[in-house]
N, C-alpha and C positions, 0 to 999 in steps of 0.2 A: 505493501501500498503505499503510495506516496502522501507524505505528510505535508500538509497543508501550510505554507509559509506565511499564512493567515491567520493563524489556529486562535491569537490570542485575541485579535479584534473580532473573529467569530464568535470565541466565548463568551465575550461580554455582550455582543449584541444579542446572541442566544440567553442570555440572563437577563439583560433588561427586558425583553420580547417575553420570555417564560414568565416573569414576574409580573407583567402589565396584564397578560393574559389571563392567569392564575387569580390576579386580584378582580379581574372582570367575570371570573367564573363562579368563583367563590362568595362574593360579595351577597349572593342570592338567598346561600343559605340560611341565613338567621331568620328572613322574612318569607321563605319559600311557603311554609303553611299560612302565614298570612296572605300571600298574595293568591293561594290556592280557595280559601275563603271568599277572598273576593271576586273568584271567577265563578262562585255560585256553590262549592260544596261547603258546607255549614256541619254536617255530622260529623263529630268528632274522630271515630274511627274511619269515616272515608275520606277526611283531611289527611291522615296519618299513611292511609293506603296510597292515595294519589299523590302525595309527596313525596313518598318512594318510588312510586313509577316514572314522576317527573325529572324528579334527580338522576335515577339511573338510566332513563331513557338516552342521554348524551353519550354514557359508556357504552350502552348497548352496539349501537351503530358504530361508534367509533372501535371496538373490540372487532367488528365484521370487516370493518374496509381497513385497520392498520395494517394488514399483509399487503393490500394492494397498493396503498400510498409507498409502503417501505420500496416495493418491487420497481412502482415509477419513479422514486427517488433513485434508487440506483441504475436506471437506465435514462433518466433525464437531469437530473441533478437534485439534491436536499434542498436548496435554496429555493428554488422552483416550490416544493412541497409546502416550505414555510410560508411561501409567499400566497399561495391557495389557502392555506389554513389559518392565517391571520385575516386575510380579505374575506373569506367564506364568514368566520366566527363574527366578523364586526357587523356585517349585514345582519346574521341572523339575530345575533342579541339582541339588536337594535328591533327587531321585527316584535321580539317578545313582549315590549313595551305596548303592541298592538292587538295581543291576544285578548278575544274576546270570551272565550270558555277555557275549560279545561283542559279539551281536547286539542285544543289548537295550540295550548302551552306545551302539551306532550309531542306533539308533531313537530313543533320548533324544536323543542330540545333534542329529538332524534335527527333531526337536521345540522345542529349541532355539531353531534359526535360524526357525522357524515361527513362534514366539510372541516371539520379543525385537527385537533392533535398538533398543536404548534409545541407544546413542553416536550412531548413524546418524540417527536421529531427533532428535536434540539439536540435530546440525550443522543438519538443514534447520529446525527451529525457531528457534535463534539467528539463520541467516543471514538469515531471512524477517524478523525481528522487531528486529533491531537497525537502527539508523541506518545508512545506506549507506555515509557516510561513516567509520564505525566497524566496519564488519563485518569487515575485515582482521584488526584487532585483537581483536575479540571470537571469531573463528575459532581465531587464534592461542592465546586463552587456554584456549579448549577443548581445542584439540590438546593442549595443555600438560599438562592433566587427564588426557586419553587417554593421553599418553606415560608421565606418573607412574605411571598404573596399569599400564602395561606392564613398568615397573621394580619395583614393589611385589607384582604378581602372581607373575612367575617366581621372584623372591626368597622368598616366603611360601611357594611352592609346593616350594621346593628344600629345607626343614628342617621345613614343616608334617606332611608324613606320618610323618616320623621321631618327631613329638611325640605325634600325636595318632590316626595310622593314614591309610593313604591314603581308605578309604571316609568317614571322619568330615570330612576337608576338603569334601567335597562339599557336606555339611550347613552345615560353616560357610559357604561359599560361599553356598548359598541363602540363609542369614541376613542376609550381606552385600548380597544385591541385595534384600531385603524391606526393609532400611533406606532405599534407593534408593526405593522404591515409597513409603513413607511421607512421606519429603521431598518426593518429586514430588507426591502427593496434597493436602500440607497448604501446601505453600510455594509451589509455581509458578501463576503466575496468567496466564490470558489476558484479554487487553482485550475481545475481540471473539469472537464465532463467526465461521467461515469464512462467507463469502456463499454465495448459491445460485448455482447454477450458470449461467454468462452465455453471449451469444452467441460467444464469444472461444476456448471450450471446444470447438467444433465446428470448429473448424482446425486443421489438422496443428501439433505441436508445433515441428517443425523451419523450418516456413513462417513462425513469428514471429520468428525469430531473424536479427538482422540480420549475423552471421558463422557460420553454420551449422557451416564447415568448421572452425574453430577450435575450436568448441565439441565437435565430435566427437572430434578430435583429441586434446581434453583427458580427453574420457571414456576414449579408450582409452589415454593414458597413466596414468591411475590405474589402469585395470585392471592394464595389465602390470608398474605398480609393485608393486601389491600381489603380482601372481603370482611374481615374481621374490623379493621380499624372503620371501613367505612359504613358498616352496618349501625353503627350509633350516629353517624350525622344528621340524618333526616327526623330522629327523635329527640336530639339536643334541647330545642325549642321548647317542645311540649313537658318535658322532663324538667326545664328549670320553671316552668309553669306551676307545675306541680308540687315541686318543692317549695315556693312562694306563693302557693295559693292563687294562682291565677294575675299575678301581678302583671300590670301593663308594659312593663320594663323588660319581660322575658325575652325578647327577640335581642337586645342589647346586653344583657347576661348569656345567653347563648353565644354570641359574638365574641366577648370576651373569654369565656370559658374554651371556644374552637382556638382561639388566637393564643390561650396558652400553652396548649397541647404544642401548637408549631413552634412557639418560643424555645420550649423545653426540648425540641429536637435540634433547633440551630444550635443551643449551647452545649448541647452532648455529641454533636456530631465529631467535630474536630477530635474532642478525646478519645470517643470510640472507635475512630479511625487508626488512632494511633496504635492503642490497646489490639485491635485486627491485624495489622502489619507485624506485631510482634507475635502473639499468641495464635492467630489462624482468624479467617474471618467466620468459618461456621462456628466455631467455640462461642464468639462474641453473639452470632446472631440465635445461637440456642440460649443464651441467656438472657438477651432482650427479648425477646419473644415469651420466655418463662416469667420473667417480670412483670412485661404488661399485661399477659395474662391473670396474673395474682393481681394487679392493680385493677384490672377489669371486674374481678369478683368483687374487690373493695367498693369500686363505683357503684354497683349494684345495691348495696347496702349505704350509700351517702346518705346523711339526714337530713343535709342542707347545701345551698348553693356554695359555701365556701369550702367545705369538704370535698365537694366533686370538683371545683376547682384547683385545688391542691393535687388532687389524683390524678385531673387531666394533666396538667402540669408534669407529674411524675412519669406519667404514661408517655407524654412525649420525650422526654429525656431518655426512656428505655427504649423507644423506637427510634431516637436520631442516628443518621448514618445508615441505617438498615437496606434502604432502596438504592445508595450510591454503593455499598460495598458488595451488594449483588450484583449490580450492574457491572461493575468492576471484575467482580470475580469471573462472571461471565464473560468478559471481553477477555481475560488473560486466560481462558479456556477455549478459545474459538479462533479458527486459523483467521488470517486478515482477509482471505477471498471472500469469506460466507457472513463476516462479522455483523455487516448490516441486515441479513435475512434473519440471525439468530436473535438479535437484538429486536427486530422487529416482531419474533415471535414471543419476546419479554415484555414489549408494548400491548401484545393483544392478551398475555396471559393477565397482566395487570388491570386491564380494562375489563376482564372477563369477574375478576375480584370486585370491581367498583359498580359491576352492574349487578352483580347478584348479591351482595352485601347490602347497598339500601333496601332493594327489593325485601331482603329477609328482615331488616330492622323494622319497617312500616309494616309488614305483616305481623310478625312477632308482637309487636309493638302493641297492635290492634287486636289481638286475638288472646294473647298470654300476660299482658301487661307490660309497661316499660321497662321494668327492672330486667325482665326475663331476658331482653336483648342483650345485656353486659353479660349475663351470664353465660349465654350461647355464644357470644364472640369471646369469651374467655375460654371456654372449651375448645374452641378453633385455634386458639394462638398455642394453648398447650399441646394441642395434638400434633400441629405443626413442628413445634421443638423438638418433640418425641421423636417425631419421624427425623427430623435432622440430626437428631442424636444416635439413632441407628446407623445413619448413613457415617457421619463422623467417624464411627468406631470400626468400619472397614479399613485394612489396611491402604488401600489404594486412594482413599480419601484423609486419611488421618490428619494430612497436612494441610487441609483445604481452606 
């Protein structure tokens, strides 16, 4: 693989663009149930279900189309895919502000996933163009931009509807994504166009991997990690309302709590990265997954918002750096000639978790109670940790 001479500038363009798009995409989380009610859904259980459906709809279509965009990026350039994603999301996000019913909301969220994928596309571009010895650092920087967006987005979404109205926030989000489109178009540079198809493309991807079992386990881990962590997102606002006896400030409180989780991840990521380099990625992943699972059990019994906020902060710290570590581990176990394809599969695996997680959270919350969602997600994380522990005990993967 020819390394990009512009990889540093490309990295920071991708960081800025990912931050901007993530802010725009996550700012709706605190007020999504409120918007669903505004669109004519008033029953509490129905609000929970439709919030889960609307939130996960974007990730559903993104999971289906990620391999296609990855293939087209290999053939026509990854910059073109980022331009497509940013422009498409800017237009569709603005259109959501015009939705008249919940079906239109879900349809536009599906279209957002179909056309989007800026942050995931940036991950593939950075991993492919950055010198291999700097890939973990670069992916960590990019992850920091994404996590920062996850902080600012819910915070902004917590108070923006009160300032400008729920619908106007979607136009603001569209404008933010359009700024990413302009920066990507004018500043990001590709040294070369992807080469034509080679004979290696006719061979199966897995047959070209030196450790296919390890890579497969990494893909499963990333998918289930997103499943477990995202399952709680749609119910946070309603859970805060329950803990505060129906406070009108629940959306702001939910935004702060979700931001605290992202802040914990940003603070812990560099430290966890250094530990992983010293003792092995899988060992750190197992420990962090186990800690997060136990913290989710504790959240299921949270008596008030303050305790919930502290536990979410600690959980964010436990999970900090996990996804960059998983991506870097995949990158170092995949030949250069197929790195784009395998990282595209990683993106799809993550989207599968992002689709099924909110759906499960909304369904379980409506039928078994909000606290049951925390218990089930805790069980999932502990099961993933146990599966990874089995993998690390195998001789070939002991230095994973």
